[in-house]
Every structure is written in structure tokens, then in C-alpha cells.
C-alpha positions as CSV (number, residue, x, y, z in Angstrom):
1,M,6.3,51.2,23.1
2,K,3.5,50.3,20.7
3,R,2.5,46.7,20.0
4,F,1.4,45.5,16.5
5,A,-0.1,42.1,15.9
6,D,-1.2,39.9,13.0
7,R,-2.8,36.4,12.8
8,Y,-3.2,34.2,9.7
9,T,-4.3,30.8,8.8
10,F,-3.4,28.4,6.0
11,T,-5.0,25.0,5.2
12,Y,-3.3,22.0,3.6
13,D,-4.4,18.5,2.6
14,L,-1.8,16.8,4.8
15,A,-1.9,14.9,8.1
16,P,-1.1,17.1,11.0
17,E,2.0,15.1,11.9
18,A,3.5,15.4,8.4
19,L,2.8,19.1,8.3
20,W,4.3,19.5,11.8
21,R,7.6,17.9,10.8
22,A,8.0,20.3,7.9
23,V,6.8,23.4,9.7
24,S,9.0,22.7,12.8
25,D,12.1,22.9,10.6
26,T,12.5,26.6,11.5
27,D,15.8,27.0,9.6
28,A,14.1,26.1,6.3
29,I,11.0,28.1,7.2
30,N,13.0,31.3,7.9
31,R,15.0,30.8,4.7
32,D,12.0,30.2,2.5
33,A,10.2,33.2,4.1
34,G,13.0,35.5,2.9
35,L,14.5,36.3,6.2
36,P,18.2,37.1,6.2
37,P,21.0,34.7,7.3
38,V,21.8,34.9,11.0
39,R,25.1,34.8,12.9
40,Y,24.9,33.3,16.4
41,A,27.1,33.7,19.5
42,L,26.9,32.7,23.1
43,E,27.6,35.3,25.8
44,P,27.8,34.7,29.6
45,A,24.5,35.4,31.3
46,A,24.1,37.1,34.6
47,G,24.1,34.5,37.4
48,G,25.7,31.9,35.2
49,G,24.9,30.0,32.0
50,A,24.9,31.6,28.6
51,V,22.5,33.7,26.5
52,T,22.2,33.2,22.7
53,V,22.8,36.5,20.8
54,A,21.9,36.7,17.1
55,R,22.8,39.2,14.4
56,A,21.3,39.8,11.0
57,R,21.3,42.5,8.4
58,T,18.1,43.5,6.7
59,G,18.0,46.6,4.5
60,P,19.9,49.4,6.1
61,F,19.6,47.9,9.6
62,T,21.8,45.5,11.5
63,L,19.5,43.8,14.0
64,V,20.9,42.3,17.2
65,W,18.7,40.3,19.5
66,E,18.7,37.8,22.4
67,E,17.0,34.6,21.5
68,P,15.8,32.5,24.4
69,P,15.2,28.7,23.9
70,F,12.2,27.9,21.8
71,T,9.1,26.4,23.2
72,W,7.6,23.5,21.3
73,E,5.1,20.7,21.8
74,A,5.2,18.0,19.2
75,P,3.3,17.6,17.0
76,H,1.3,20.8,17.2
77,R,3.1,24.0,18.4
78,V,6.4,25.9,18.1
79,A,6.9,29.4,19.5
80,V,9.9,31.8,19.8
81,E,10.6,35.3,21.1
82,R,13.3,37.7,20.0
83,R,14.4,40.5,22.3
84,F,16.2,43.2,20.3
85,R,19.1,45.1,21.9
86,G,18.6,48.2,19.8
87,G,17.1,49.5,16.6
88,P,13.4,50.2,15.8
89,F,11.9,47.2,17.6
90,V,11.9,45.9,21.1
91,R,10.4,42.4,20.7
92,F,9.1,40.0,18.2
93,A,7.1,36.9,19.1
94,S,5.9,34.1,16.9
95,D,3.5,31.3,17.8
96,V,2.7,28.6,15.2
97,R,0.1,25.9,15.8
98,V,-0.8,22.9,13.6
99,V,-4.4,22.0,14.1
100,P,-6.4,19.1,12.6
101,D,-8.9,20.3,9.9
102,G,-11.1,17.5,8.5
103,A,-8.9,15.2,6.5
104,G,-6.1,17.7,6.5
105,A,-4.5,20.3,8.8
106,R,-4.3,24.0,9.1
107,I,-1.5,26.3,10.3
108,E,-2.6,29.1,12.7
109,H,0.2,31.7,13.1
110,A,0.1,34.6,15.5
111,V,2.8,37.3,15.6
112,E,3.5,40.3,17.8
113,L,6.0,43.1,17.0
114,D,6.7,45.8,19.6
115,A,8.0,49.1,18.2
116,R,10.7,51.0,20.2
117,N,10.1,54.4,18.7
118,G,8.4,56.3,15.9
119,V,10.6,54.7,13.2
120,G,9.6,51.3,14.5
121,A,5.9,52.3,14.5
122,L,6.2,53.5,11.0
123,L,7.9,50.3,9.8
124,A,5.9,47.8,11.7
125,P,2.8,47.4,9.3
126,A,5.1,46.9,6.3
127,V,7.3,44.4,8.3
128,L,4.2,42.4,9.3
129,A,2.8,42.5,5.8
130,R,6.1,41.2,4.4
131,G,6.1,38.6,7.1
132,R,2.7,37.3,6.2
133,A,3.7,37.0,2.5
134,G,6.9,35.2,3.5
135,A,5.1,32.8,5.8
136,E,2.6,31.9,3.1
137,R,5.4,31.1,0.7
138,A,7.4,29.2,3.3
139,Y,4.5,27.1,4.5
140,A,3.6,26.2,0.9
141,L,7.1,25.0,0.3
142,A,7.0,23.1,3.6
143,A,3.8,21.4,2.6
144,Q,5.5,20.4,-0.7
145,R,8.5,18.9,1.2
146,A,6.1,17.0,3.5
147,R,4.5,15.4,0.5
148,E,7.9,14.4,-1.0
149,T,9.5,13.1,2.1
150,P,8.9,9.5,3.3
151,A,6.9,9.3,6.5
152,L,9.0,8.2,9.5
153,A,8.4,8.2,13.3
154,P,8.2,11.7,14.8
155,T,11.6,11.5,16.4
156,R,13.4,10.2,13.3
157,W,15.4,12.3,10.8
158,N,14.8,11.9,7.1
159,V,15.6,13.7,3.9
160,P,13.3,14.8,1.0
161,E,13.4,13.3,-2.5
162,V,15.6,15.1,-5.1
163,A,15.8,15.0,-8.8
164,P,17.9,12.3,-10.5
165,A,21.6,13.0,-11.0
166,S,23.4,13.2,-14.3
167,G,24.9,10.0,-15.6
168,T,28.4,11.4,-15.2
169,R,27.9,12.1,-11.5
170,I,26.5,8.6,-10.9
171,A,29.4,7.0,-12.8
172,R,31.9,8.8,-10.5
173,F,30.3,7.3,-7.5
174,V,30.0,3.8,-9.1
175,E,33.8,4.0,-9.8
176,T,34.7,4.7,-6.2
177,F,32.7,1.6,-5.0
178,G,35.2,-0.8,-6.7
179,A,36.9,-1.1,-3.3
180,L,33.8,-2.7,-1.8
181,H,33.7,-5.7,-4.1
182,P,32.5,-8.4,-3.9
183,H,29.6,-7.1,-1.7
184,T,28.0,-4.9,-4.3
185,E,24.3,-5.9,-4.2
186,H,23.0,-2.5,-3.3
187,E,25.7,-0.3,-4.7
188,P,24.0,0.8,-8.0
189,A,21.0,2.1,-6.0
190,I,23.3,3.8,-3.4
191,A,25.4,5.4,-6.2
192,A,22.3,6.9,-7.9
193,R,20.9,8.2,-4.6
194,L,24.2,9.7,-3.4
195,A,24.9,11.3,-6.7
196,S,21.4,12.9,-6.8
197,L,21.8,14.2,-3.3
198,V,25.2,15.7,-4.0
199,E,24.0,17.3,-7.2
200,H,20.5,18.5,-6.2
201,G,20.2,18.2,-2.4
202,D,19.6,21.0,0.1
203,D,22.8,22.8,1.2
204,G,22.1,22.0,4.9
205,V,21.5,18.3,4.2
206,V,24.6,17.9,1.9
207,A,26.8,19.8,4.5
208,K,26.0,17.1,7.1
209,M,25.0,13.8,5.6
210,R,24.1,11.2,8.2
211,P,24.6,7.7,6.6
212,Y,21.9,6.0,8.7
213,V,19.4,8.7,8.1
214,L,20.0,8.4,4.3
215,A,19.7,4.6,4.5
216,D,16.5,4.7,6.5
217,T,14.9,7.2,4.1
218,W,16.0,5.2,1.0
219,Q,15.1,1.9,2.6
220,L,18.6,0.5,2.0
221,P,20.9,-1.4,4.4
222,R,22.6,1.0,6.8
223,E,26.0,-0.7,6.7
224,R,26.0,-0.7,2.9
225,V,25.2,3.0,2.7
226,L,27.9,3.7,5.3
227,A,30.5,1.6,3.5
228,A,29.6,3.3,0.2
229,M,30.1,6.7,1.7
230,L,33.5,5.6,3.2
231,A,34.5,4.4,-0.3
232,A,33.3,7.7,-1.9
233,T,35.4,9.5,0.7
234,R,38.4,7.4,-0.1
235,G,37.7,8.2,-3.8
236,G,37.7,11.9,-3.3
237,L,34.0,12.6,-3.7
238,L,33.1,13.2,0.0
239,D,34.7,14.3,3.2
240,L,34.3,12.6,6.6
241,S,34.0,14.4,10.0
242,W,34.1,13.1,13.6
243,T,31.8,15.2,15.8
244,L,31.4,15.2,19.6
245,L,27.8,15.5,20.7
246,C,26.9,17.1,24.0
247,P,25.4,14.4,26.3
248,S,23.0,17.0,27.7
249,C,21.6,19.0,24.8
250,R,22.9,16.5,22.2
251,G,24.1,19.4,20.1
252,P,27.2,19.0,17.9
253,K,30.6,20.3,19.1
254,N,34.2,20.2,18.0
255,A,34.0,18.5,14.6
256,V,37.4,17.2,13.4
257,G,38.6,15.6,10.2
258,S,40.6,12.7,11.6
259,L,40.2,10.1,14.3
260,A,43.6,11.1,15.7
261,A,42.1,14.5,16.6
262,V,39.3,12.9,18.7
263,G,40.0,13.0,22.4
264,G,40.1,15.1,25.5
265,E,37.3,17.2,27.0
266,V,35.3,19.9,25.3
267,H,32.9,22.5,26.7
268,C,29.3,23.1,25.8
269,D,28.6,26.8,26.3
270,Q,24.9,26.3,26.0
271,C,24.8,23.7,28.9
272,G,27.8,25.0,30.8
273,I,29.3,21.5,31.1
274,N,32.6,19.8,30.1
275,Y,32.4,16.3,28.6
276,G,34.6,13.8,26.8
277,P,34.2,11.3,23.9
278,D,32.2,8.1,24.4
279,F,33.1,6.0,21.4
280,D,29.8,4.2,21.0
281,R,27.5,7.1,22.2
282,N,28.5,10.6,21.5
283,V,31.1,10.5,18.7
284,E,29.2,10.8,15.5
285,V,30.5,10.3,11.9
286,T,29.0,12.5,9.2
287,F,29.9,13.3,5.6
288,D,29.9,16.4,3.4
289,A,30.4,17.0,-0.3
290,R,33.1,19.7,-0.4
291,P,35.3,17.6,-2.7
292,S,32.4,17.5,-5.2
293,G,32.0,21.3,-5.2
294,R,29.3,21.7,-2.6
295,T,29.7,24.2,0.3
296,A,30.3,22.7,3.8
297,T,29.1,25.9,5.5
298,P,25.6,26.9,4.2
299,A,23.9,30.0,5.4
300,V,22.2,29.6,8.8
301,Y,18.7,31.0,9.5
302,C,17.9,29.3,12.8
303,V,19.8,27.0,15.1
304,L,17.5,26.6,18.1
305,G,14.3,25.1,16.6
306,P,12.9,21.6,16.9
307,Q,14.7,20.4,13.7
308,T,18.0,20.4,15.6
309,A,16.7,18.1,18.3
310,R,14.3,15.6,16.8
311,Q,14.5,13.3,19.8
312,T,13.1,16.2,22.0
313,L,9.4,16.1,21.8
314,A,8.8,19.2,23.9
315,Q,10.7,22.1,25.3
316,T,10.0,25.2,27.3
317,T,11.5,27.7,29.8
318,V,9.8,27.8,33.2
319,P,10.7,30.8,35.3
320,S,11.8,30.4,38.9
321,G,8.7,29.9,41.0
322,G,6.6,29.4,37.9
323,T,4.5,26.7,36.4
324,F,3.8,25.5,32.9
325,T,1.9,22.7,31.2
326,L,3.1,21.0,28.1
327,A,0.8,18.9,25.9
328,V,3.0,16.4,24.0
329,A,2.3,13.2,22.0
330,L,4.4,10.3,23.3
331,R,4.7,6.9,21.9
332,P,5.7,3.8,24.0
333,G,9.3,3.9,25.1
334,A,11.7,5.4,27.6
335,Y,11.9,9.1,28.2
336,V,13.5,11.7,30.5
337,V,12.4,15.0,31.8
338,Q,15.6,16.9,31.3
339,V,16.4,20.1,33.1
340,L,19.4,21.5,31.3
341,P,22.2,20.8,31.9
342,D,22.3,18.0,34.5
343,R,19.0,17.3,36.3
344,Q,16.7,14.7,34.9
345,A,14.0,12.2,35.9
346,R,13.3,9.1,33.8
347,F,9.8,7.7,33.0
348,T,8.3,5.1,30.7
349,V,5.4,5.4,28.3
350,E,3.3,2.3,27.7
351,E,0.1,1.5,25.9
352,D,-3.0,1.5,28.2
353,A,-0.9,1.9,31.4
354,G,-0.5,4.7,33.9
355,P,-2.1,8.1,34.0
356,G,-2.4,10.5,31.1
357,T,-0.7,13.2,33.1
358,L,2.8,13.7,34.6
359,D,3.6,16.1,37.4
360,V,7.2,17.4,37.4
361,R,8.7,19.3,40.3
362,I,12.1,20.9,40.0
363,D,14.3,22.1,42.8
364,D,17.9,23.2,43.0
365,E,19.1,19.6,43.4
366,R,17.0,17.5,41.1
367,A,13.9,16.9,39.1
368,R,11.1,14.5,40.3
369,V,8.2,13.0,38.4
370,S,4.9,11.9,39.9
371,S,4.8,8.6,38.1
372,S,7.3,6.2,36.6
373,V,4.8,5.0,33.9
374,V,2.6,7.2,31.7
375,Q,-0.1,6.2,29.2
376,A,0.8,6.6,25.5
377,G,-0.9,9.4,23.7
378,T,-1.2,13.1,24.4
379,V,0.3,13.5,27.8
380,Q,-0.2,16.7,29.9
381,V,3.2,17.4,31.6
382,R,2.6,19.9,34.5
383,I,5.9,21.5,35.6
384,V,6.5,23.4,38.8
385,N,9.9,25.1,39.1
386,A,10.7,25.5,42.8
387,S,14.4,26.2,42.1
388,A,16.1,29.5,42.4
389,R,16.7,29.9,38.6
390,D,14.7,29.7,35.4
391,A,14.7,26.2,34.0
392,V,14.9,25.0,30.4
393,V,12.9,21.8,30.5
394,R,12.8,19.1,27.8
395,I,10.8,15.9,27.3
396,T,13.2,13.8,25.3
397,E,13.9,10.2,24.4
398,A,16.1,8.6,27.0
399,E,18.8,7.2,24.6
400,F,20.7,8.8,21.8
401,S,19.2,8.2,18.4
402,D,20.1,4.9,16.7
403,Q,20.3,7.0,13.5
404,I,23.6,8.3,14.7
405,A,26.5,6.4,13.1
406,T,28.9,6.3,16.0
407,A,32.7,6.0,16.0
408,A,32.2,2.5,17.4
409,D,29.9,1.6,14.5
410,V,32.2,2.9,11.8
411,T,35.5,1.5,13.2
412,A,33.9,-1.9,13.6
413,L,33.1,-2.0,9.9
414,Q,35.5,-3.9,7.6
415,A,35.2,-1.2,4.9
416,F,36.6,1.3,7.3
417,R,39.5,-1.0,8.3
418,D,40.3,-1.7,4.6
419,L,39.9,1.9,3.3
420,F,41.3,3.9,6.3
421,S,43.9,1.6,7.8
422,S,46.0,4.7,8.7
423,E,43.2,6.3,10.8
424,V,44.1,5.8,14.4
425,L,43.6,7.5,17.7
426,A,46.3,9.8,19.0
427,E,48.9,8.4,21.3
428,E,47.8,7.9,24.9
429,I,44.1,8.5,24.1
430,E,41.9,5.8,25.5
431,L,38.2,5.9,24.7
432,A,35.5,3.9,26.5
433,I,33.1,1.7,24.6
434,R,30.1,0.5,26.6
435,S,29.5,-2.7,24.7
436,L,31.2,-4.5,21.9
437,T,31.2,-8.2,20.8
438,I,34.7,-9.6,20.5
439,V,35.3,-12.8,18.5
440,F,38.6,-14.8,18.4
441,T,39.3,-17.7,16.0
442,D,42.3,-20.0,16.1
443,V,43.4,-22.7,13.7
444,V,43.4,-26.2,15.4
445,G,46.6,-28.2,15.0
446,S,48.5,-25.5,13.0
447,T,51.9,-26.7,14.3
448,A,51.3,-30.2,13.0
449,M,50.0,-28.8,9.7
450,Y,53.1,-26.8,9.1
451,A,55.3,-29.9,9.9
452,K,53.2,-32.2,7.6
453,T,52.5,-30.0,4.6
454,G,55.5,-27.7,4.6
455,D,55.7,-24.0,5.4
456,A,54.8,-22.7,2.0
457,R,51.6,-24.7,1.6
458,A,50.6,-24.2,5.2
459,Y,51.1,-20.5,4.9
460,R,48.9,-20.3,1.8
461,L,46.1,-22.3,3.6
462,V,46.3,-19.8,6.5
463,R,46.2,-16.8,4.1
464,D,43.3,-18.3,2.2
465,H,41.4,-18.8,5.4
466,F,42.1,-15.2,6.4
467,D,40.6,-14.0,3.1
468,A,37.6,-16.2,3.6
469,L,36.9,-14.9,7.1
470,H,37.5,-11.4,6.0
471,A,34.8,-11.7,3.4
472,R,32.3,-13.3,5.8
473,I,33.0,-10.8,8.6
474,A,32.6,-7.9,6.2
475,L,29.3,-9.4,5.0
476,H,28.0,-9.5,8.6
477,R,28.9,-5.9,9.5
478,G,32.0,-6.7,11.5
479,A,35.7,-6.0,11.1
480,I,39.0,-7.9,11.6
481,V,41.1,-5.9,14.1
482,K,44.2,-8.0,13.7
483,T,45.7,-11.4,13.0
484,I,48.0,-13.0,15.5
485,G,49.9,-15.9,14.0
486,D,47.0,-17.9,12.5
487,A,44.4,-16.4,14.9
488,V,41.9,-13.7,14.1
489,M,40.5,-11.0,16.3
490,A,37.2,-9.4,15.0
491,V,34.7,-7.0,16.4
492,F,31.0,-6.5,16.0
493,V,28.6,-3.9,17.3
494,D,25.6,-6.2,17.2
495,P,26.2,-9.7,18.8
496,R,23.6,-11.2,16.5
497,D,25.9,-10.3,13.5
498,A,28.8,-11.9,15.4
499,L,27.0,-15.2,15.7
500,D,25.7,-15.1,12.1
501,A,29.2,-14.6,10.9
502,A,30.7,-17.3,13.2
503,L,28.2,-20.0,12.2
504,G,29.8,-20.0,8.7
505,F,33.5,-19.8,9.8
506,A,34.0,-23.6,9.7
507,D,32.8,-23.9,6.1
508,A,34.7,-20.8,5.0
509,A,38.0,-22.0,6.6
510,L,38.0,-25.5,5.0
511,P,40.1,-27.5,4.9
512,L,41.3,-26.0,8.2
513,A,39.6,-26.6,11.5
514,L,38.9,-23.7,13.9
515,R,38.0,-23.1,17.5
516,I,35.9,-19.9,18.0
517,G,35.1,-17.9,21.1
518,M,33.1,-14.7,21.7
519,H,32.3,-12.4,24.6
520,R,30.5,-9.1,24.9
521,G,31.0,-6.2,27.2
522,P,32.8,-2.9,27.8
523,C,36.3,-2.3,26.5
524,I,38.8,0.5,25.6
525,A,39.7,1.7,22.1
526,M,43.2,2.9,21.8
527,R,46.2,3.0,19.4
528,A,48.6,0.0,19.3
529,N,51.1,-0.7,16.7
530,D,49.7,2.1,14.5
531,R,46.3,0.5,14.4
532,L,43.0,1.0,16.2
533,D,42.8,-1.8,18.8
534,Y,40.7,-2.8,21.7
535,F,41.8,-3.8,25.2
536,G,40.3,-4.7,28.5
537,T,38.7,-7.6,30.4
538,T,36.1,-8.3,27.6
539,V,38.9,-8.8,25.1
540,N,40.9,-11.1,27.5
541,V,37.9,-13.2,28.2
542,A,37.0,-13.6,24.5
543,S,40.5,-14.7,23.8
544,R,40.5,-17.3,26.7
545,V,37.1,-18.6,25.7
546,A,38.3,-19.3,22.1
547,H,41.2,-21.4,23.5
548,A,38.6,-23.4,25.6
549,A,36.5,-24.2,22.5
550,G,36.6,-27.5,20.8
551,T,37.4,-28.3,17.1
552,D,34.9,-26.5,14.8
553,E,33.1,-25.3,17.9
554,I,31.8,-21.8,18.9
555,L,31.9,-21.0,22.6
556,L,29.6,-18.2,23.6
557,T,29.7,-16.6,27.0
558,A,26.3,-15.9,28.7
559,A,26.9,-12.2,28.0
560,V,26.4,-13.0,24.3
561,A,23.9,-15.8,24.5
562,D,21.5,-14.0,26.9
563,D,21.3,-10.9,24.6
564,P,17.7,-10.9,23.3
565,R,18.9,-10.5,19.7
566,V,21.0,-13.7,20.1
567,A,18.7,-15.7,22.4
568,E,15.9,-15.8,19.8
569,M,18.4,-17.5,17.4
570,L,19.5,-20.2,19.8
571,P,17.8,-23.6,20.3
572,P,17.1,-24.9,23.7
573,G,20.2,-26.4,25.2
574,E,22.1,-27.0,28.4
575,R,24.8,-24.7,29.6
576,G,28.0,-25.2,31.3
577,S,30.9,-23.2,32.7
578,V,34.6,-23.1,32.0
579,T,37.5,-22.0,34.1
580,L,39.7,-19.5,32.3
581,R,43.3,-18.7,33.0
582,G,43.5,-15.3,34.7
583,V,39.8,-15.1,35.4
584,S,38.9,-15.6,39.0
585,E,35.4,-17.0,38.6
586,P,34.1,-19.7,36.2
587,V,32.5,-18.3,33.1
588,D,29.0,-19.5,32.0
589,V,29.1,-20.6,28.4
590,I,27.1,-22.4,25.7
591,R,28.7,-24.5,23.0
592,L,27.6,-24.6,19.3
593,R,28.8,-26.3,16.2
594,A,30.5,-23.8,14.0
595,G,28.6,-25.2,11.0
596,G,25.1,-24.7,12.4
597,L,22.9,-24.2,15.4
598,Q,23.5,-27.5,17.2
599,T,24.3,-27.9,20.8
600,G,27.8,-29.0,21.6
601,K,29.4,-31.7,23.6
602,P,27.2,-34.5,25.0
603,G,26.6,-34.3,28.7
604,W,26.0,-30.6,28.9
């Protein structure tokens, strides 16, 4: 075996963090460098787990190699090794570092290529020369993308700017948004952006469009971009997919085209675990542009690089009995040291608090950290693997990204309920939701109203109030689940949105008077009467609380009122408690006037 090596440097007028984001997109780098598309498969590994095997054809050769997990340390290093199973080469290694250079940054790239035989030794110099030329081209394009892409936090996804779309394409999107009236304030801008992305966007981005990522990049309201994409799907311009994300590696698995197909356990070969859907955590809704003529399966050049796991700031493999130190830039927040698939230790990063180092010890049962609080900045993470197996170790944000549009988000949006009323879960599938705000309204004195005004006029008043509440709930990112007689059940992901909406219910419902109740907590999503419905204690308490409210009064449980997003909206006031039928303990509540933020009944 003979080793060949090369090292090259390129300098750019970009901040290191911006250059890192572009360079760490290894799929785009490999594509732009002229490398061939790759097909990946997972094979069982000796001793358990799985090994990633890749295949690619270049010239007369079909190359097959094992690709261990990448090593990366944001925002300055990404490295990979390929171990070939045959052919002219034994091993290829790449180590890319982004280094500050005055007002800009430079890329330092070192490669090694081990020849298996004489043919490999003969080809190696040409392969390295071609690799150098390809790297120069790929990094220049990466720098260009970095200049064109809005700057976001290191763990956020974003998309680069694209050329304006044709007027015809924009008009098609505008036409599909008619179903969103009357809430169309942002739709012209959204139509132009979506049309441009579909017409000129990168294949990989268009094949998996994340609505919240697009909204954040375009600085437009998330719920409006999501609603517009739902309308475009209904209008035949986009397709919608429901994808299960692995709770360990957070990789996508088992994408399906309908809500009815969501359910049951799936297996993550990479992590070796089974898991099921969690409606507000790991069921993601994405879109593609197949109906508009764009491919949904673009060529793949790399699937294991940092671009697939933006919330993971660092990753490496530590051999059994070995040690490794990661240098990773961490901002304030909650993180975990994750040892795939199921060992982890949580820690917090704070400004000017704790040490600048973190010692991690891994054994066969768990992972332990030396401190629960670490100082923000570049943290030295020193890992000791005392377990019997090699360990893939990640430093990752503790929670799933809020840029993921979850199934709970989408199904609690009025646009989804209006446009996809036939989308329901399969029979007997029950999916857990960790937290949802449930709102019930009821018309006060409806029996007397029907007797006094007559059925026809009373029914029109009730229908008009349904329409008014529908509009207000939609405006505040909620959805009506169902109407029961003259009562309404609505859901909101954000309790602040629920209160914002409810504060205008009394005026919207005039001349009718309402009682309004809300509660927040876990519930179950399931199919009932051919609609997506919610059940559980949270729903029952919300319904009972509404019945305990006074005329034109909002009754909030403490679970809603004590949420920080709601608490900052509430004036100082006394609380009370109510006894609810079927609930064993009194429930703490606060009363508000439905027309504004005023405390309720005297004496509280």
C-alpha cells in the first residue's frame, strides 16, 4: 500500500461562520466538485448496529466503500474517511478546516489516498489533481452561496436566494391562494417567493421544502407561508408529505403522502431502535414540487455530513478505550451529549457561567458529564469511552428544532382544516400530543333565544357567529375542530394565540353572548366521525371550564395563565378555583372579560 497526500488553501472575504455553513454542506460540495452520485445502503455490522455502504461509478470503475460517521466541530472542521472494499484504492481521507484570516477566512483542506496496487499508484496523482480542481470550484460556489444566503444562527436551516420567477408561474400560485381569503396580507410576497423557488431552486431544496425554514429565510410569518403551501398543494402545484423523524439521530424515515398512513412503529437502521409517531415532536410536514414538474428524488452525493443535522454542533467516533477532544462553539441554551442510540447526558450553556471545558465519560450503561453548566463560547469537550464498543458521540441541541412544522402545528391550522377536511388518521390510531391549548365557547341563553326569535333567525345568528369565530381563530393560528350545537371547540399550539383570539370573541359574536373556557396540556389525536379530533383529560377540563365561565367571560386555567407567553399579557389579579363535574380536585383559574384584559368578578 502506498499513500499519496495533498494539501491546499483557499482564502475568501467571508466571516468564518458564514463560510463554514456553506462548506459543511457536503452534499453540495461533492456535487459541485464533480464527484459522481452515490447510492447508500445500511448493512448489519459485526457485534450489532449497522455500517453505511456506498456505491458510485466513476469512469470504468464501480467503487464500493464503507463510510463511517463524519467528524465535525462547528464552526471550523469537517472530516471523513472512506474505506474501499475493492478496486485500485484502499482508503480516502478528507479533513477540511475553516480558519479566520484577517477580516475573512481561509479553507485548509488536507487529503490522503492509499493505493491498493500498481493501478492505484498510477491513478492516484491524477485523482488528487482532479480533486484539487474540483475542490477549488466547489468552494468558490460555496462562498457565492454564503454571500447570497441570509445569515441565521448556526443551528438554523436556511435557503439561498434564487432568480425571480416568470409572471405565469407567479400567477398560478396567486390563483391557488384564493381559498385563503380574507387573510391575504402576505400572499403576493409568498406567491413570488414560492414561484421563484419552484422555478429556479436547487433540486435538493425543492424536493424537501420546509415551510418554517422558508418563512424564516424570507422574513415572513410562518403560519401564512404554511397556509399558502397548503393552498398550493390543494391547487395542484405542490405535494405534501408526512415524515417520521428518528428521536435519536433525528433523521427522516418513512415519508408518507397522507395522514391516514401515519401510525405504528418504524425502525431506524442507523440507530438500531424502534420508535413511533409523536404528533407534536417527530412527525414533520414537508412539501415538494412534483406537480410543477420538479423531481422529488434528486441525485445524492452525501447523506452523512453536517448539513443533515444542523442541530448537532459536533460529532465524532471514539473507539472503545479511547479518548477524543472536540472543540465546539456553543451559544447559551440546553444541550445533550448524545451517545447513539440511547445514552445521553444533559447540560446547559450560559453566558459567563461554569467552566469552559466539559469532561464526558461513557460506559456501557450511560454517559456522564463533569458539569451541568458550561460557559458559552468555544468549549473543549473531552470524551473518555470506557464502554466495550466504539461510540458515536454528538453534541446537539436538547430539543427538536422549532423550524420543523410538526403534524400538531399543521392540523391545528384552520387552513388545513378547511382545505384538507378529509385528511384523518387511520382507524384505531391514537397519537400523543405533549401540549395543546383547547378552547371551548358556548352561546349563553340559546334556548331562550330560539324561543324568542324563532328557529330560522336564531339559526342564522348562530351560523353568523360560527363564521366570525372561524375568521378570528384562523387569524390567530388556530383551528375549529368541531361545532357541537351552538358550541365551538378550537385548538391552538401556542396558548398566547388562544388568548389573543378569545379576547375578541365577544365582539365577533355580537349580538350573541358567549362563555369561553380554555385549558392546556397533553391529549390524544385520533379519528372520530371521519374528522381529526382530540380527546383526553385536557379536553374534558377545557369543556367543563367553559361551562363554569360567566357571560362574555374567559375562564383560563392556571396551566394556561402560568405559561410565560401568556403571563406577560395578563394584568395583576386575584385568582380563584372552581369545582368541575368529573374532576376530583378544584381547578385554579383566572377570569377575564372577553372584550379585553380586565379581571373578572369582584371578590376574587
